[in-house]
C-alpha positions, 0 to 999 in steps of 0.5 A, spaced: 360 187 436 356 180 434 350 182 429 345 179 434 348 183 440 347 189 435 340 187 433 338 187 441 340 194 442 336 196 435 330 192 438 331 196 445 331 203 441 325 201 437 321 200 443 322 207 445 318 209 438 312 205 439 306 210 439 311 216 437 313 214 430 306 212 427 304 211 422 311 210 420 314 203 423 317 204 430 324 202 427 331 201 431 338 202 428 345 201 430 351 203 426 358 198 427 364 201 425 369 197 421 372 194 428 365 192 430 364 198 435 358 201 436 358 208 434 351 210 433 344 208 435 337 211 434 330 210 433 324 213 428 322 220 430 315 222 430 312 223 423 316 228 418 322 227 423 328 222 421 328 215 421 332 210 425 338 209 420 339 217 419 339 218 427 344 213 428 348 215 422 348 222 424 351 219 431 356 215 427 359 220 423 365 218 419 366 212 423 360 209 419 364 208 413 366 201 411 362 199 417 355 195 418 348 198 419 344 193 423 336 195 422 330 192 425 326 193 418 328 193 411 331 200 410 325 204 406 327 206 399 322 211 397 321 219 398 316 221 403 316 226 408 323 224 408 328 221 403 330 214 402 334 211 408 337 207 402 341 213 399 343 215 406 346 209 408 350 209 401 352 216 402 355 214 409 359 209 405 357 203 410 359 196 407 354 192 410 347 192 412 343 187 416 336 187 417 331 183 421 324 184 418 322 185 410 318 191 409 311 189 407 309 196 404 309 196 397 311 203 397 317 203 401 319 196 400 325 194 395 331 197 399 335 191 400 335 190 392 337 198 392 343 197 397 345 190 393 345 194 387 350 199 390 355 194 392 353 194 399 353 187 402 346 185 405 343 180 410 336 178 411 335 175 418 328 173 417 325 175 424 320 180 426 322 184 432 316 185 437 316 192 437 314 191 430 308 186 431 303 192 431 305 195 425 306 189 421 299 187 423 296 193 420 300 192 414 297 185 413 290 186 416 288 194 414 286 195 421 290 197 428 292 191 432 287 191 438 289 189 445 284 188 451 287 190 458 284 187 464 285 187 471 281 182 475 281 178 481 283 170 480 275 169 480 274 174 474 271 180 478 273 187 476 269 190 481 266 189 488 258 188 488 258 195 491 262 198 485 269 199 488 275 197 484 281 201 487 285 197 487 285 190 485 292 190 482 298 192 486 303 198 485 308 195 480 302 192 476 299 199 475 306 202 473 307 197 468 300 198 465 301 206 465 308 205 462 304 201 456 299 206 455 305 211 454 306 206 448 299 206 445 296 210 439 289 210 442 285 207 448 278 205 448 273 205 453 265 206 454 261 211 456 259 207 462 266 206 465 267 214 464 260 215 468 262 209 473 269 211 474 271 217 471 278 215 469 283 220 466 286 215 461 292 218 461 299 215 462 302 217 468 309 215 472 308 212 479 310 219 482 304 222 478 307 226 472 305 225 465 309 221 460 311 225 454 307 221 449 299 220 451 294 216 447 288 218 443 283 217 448 276 214 445 270 214 448 264 209 445 257 210 447 251 214 447 250 216 454 251 223 455 258 225 459 258 230 464 262 236 462 267 235 468 269 228 466 276 227 467 277 224 460 275 230 457 281 234 459 288 233 460 293 232 455 292 228 448 287 228 443 279 226 446 274 223 441 267 221 443 264 216 438 256 216 439 255 209 437 256 202 440 260 200 434 267 197 435 268 199 427 266 206 428 271 206 434 277 204 430 275 209 425 276 214 430 283 212 431 285 213 424 292 211 422 293 208 429 297 201 429 296 199 436 289 200 440 287 198 447 280 197 449 280 198 457 272 197 458 267 196 460 265 189 460 260 190 455 265 194 450 270 189 451 264 184 449 262 187 443 269 187 440 270 180 442 263 179 438 265 182 432 272 178 432 276 185 433 280 182 439 287 180 437 291 180 444 289 180 451 293 183 457 290 180 463 293 182 470 290 177 475 291 179 482 291 174 488 284 176 490 278 173 491 271 176 491 266 171 490 261 176 487 261 183 483 262 185 476 265 180 471 271 182 467 266 182 460 260 180 457 260 177 451 253 177 447 251 170 444 255 165 448 251 160 450 255 154 451 263 152 451 263 151 444 262 159 443 268 161 447 273 165 444 280 161 444 286 164 445 294 162 445 298 163 451 304 167 449 307 169 456 306 169 463 310 174 467 310 176 475 309 183 477 310 184 484 304 180 487 300 180 481 301 176 474 300 178 467 298 173 462 299 175 455 294 172 450 294 172 443 288 170 437 291 166 431 290 170 425 
């Protein structure tokens, strides 16, 4: 198999580790035997568990000797909760290692040099596979990558004048949003959203079953919550932050690398005003309301020059809805 085809498999493996491997990076690895056959693949497990290379090498066994390891991130070169992946690769007898992205973490970096010194041929592709985006952002900026998620009508409403909001988007878009929740470290909402909608904020499949991984649910605000609020029960961690500060909400998220803000409009506006929004995922439904609750309210915006400008990264049709992915330049 050609290296770039193997890298595609490694990227798919790494995607399954998002939200699970934190604070470690969601890495994927593929082992090719000497004849190019895929003999092992894997992704980084939960913290304290094996890294992607070790999982893939275990599958490959003796067939790894003389073969190639294709990894989404430079193999680590330090001993933490587990041993260095460089030594595992050397011990397995692989002859070549191809990695997509360099490791910016000074504690773990240096794997390429160690492998080269051991006689392993090393190739650096200088790519950043998308499942690593959020982890790499945290390494560079010292905080989680923050995504705002919206589900709105074409005219920017998230609820009708009477407060009804279920359902603006269709079932396919809702299923996609829940699948993304299952890859998040944390979700943030305001106490107003909890009072108005009583969301569970769990990641659920279309049949109602719960995904294995659940994000840390963080409720921001000073309004008292009902003891029966659904967000306070169910699987996963819950934190209530008695403040209006976005920074305090992010502090509650701990070592999270990807955090999603889901509402309400004032909480989203506060994150925008604090320049803490890095990505927007807007699910736009083919619905017109003409009145109702706006998707967000940003304090201090009085003219077009005060607007937040974003880069359109992707447009995807999901059923009858459209998902816009917008990025903030950093």
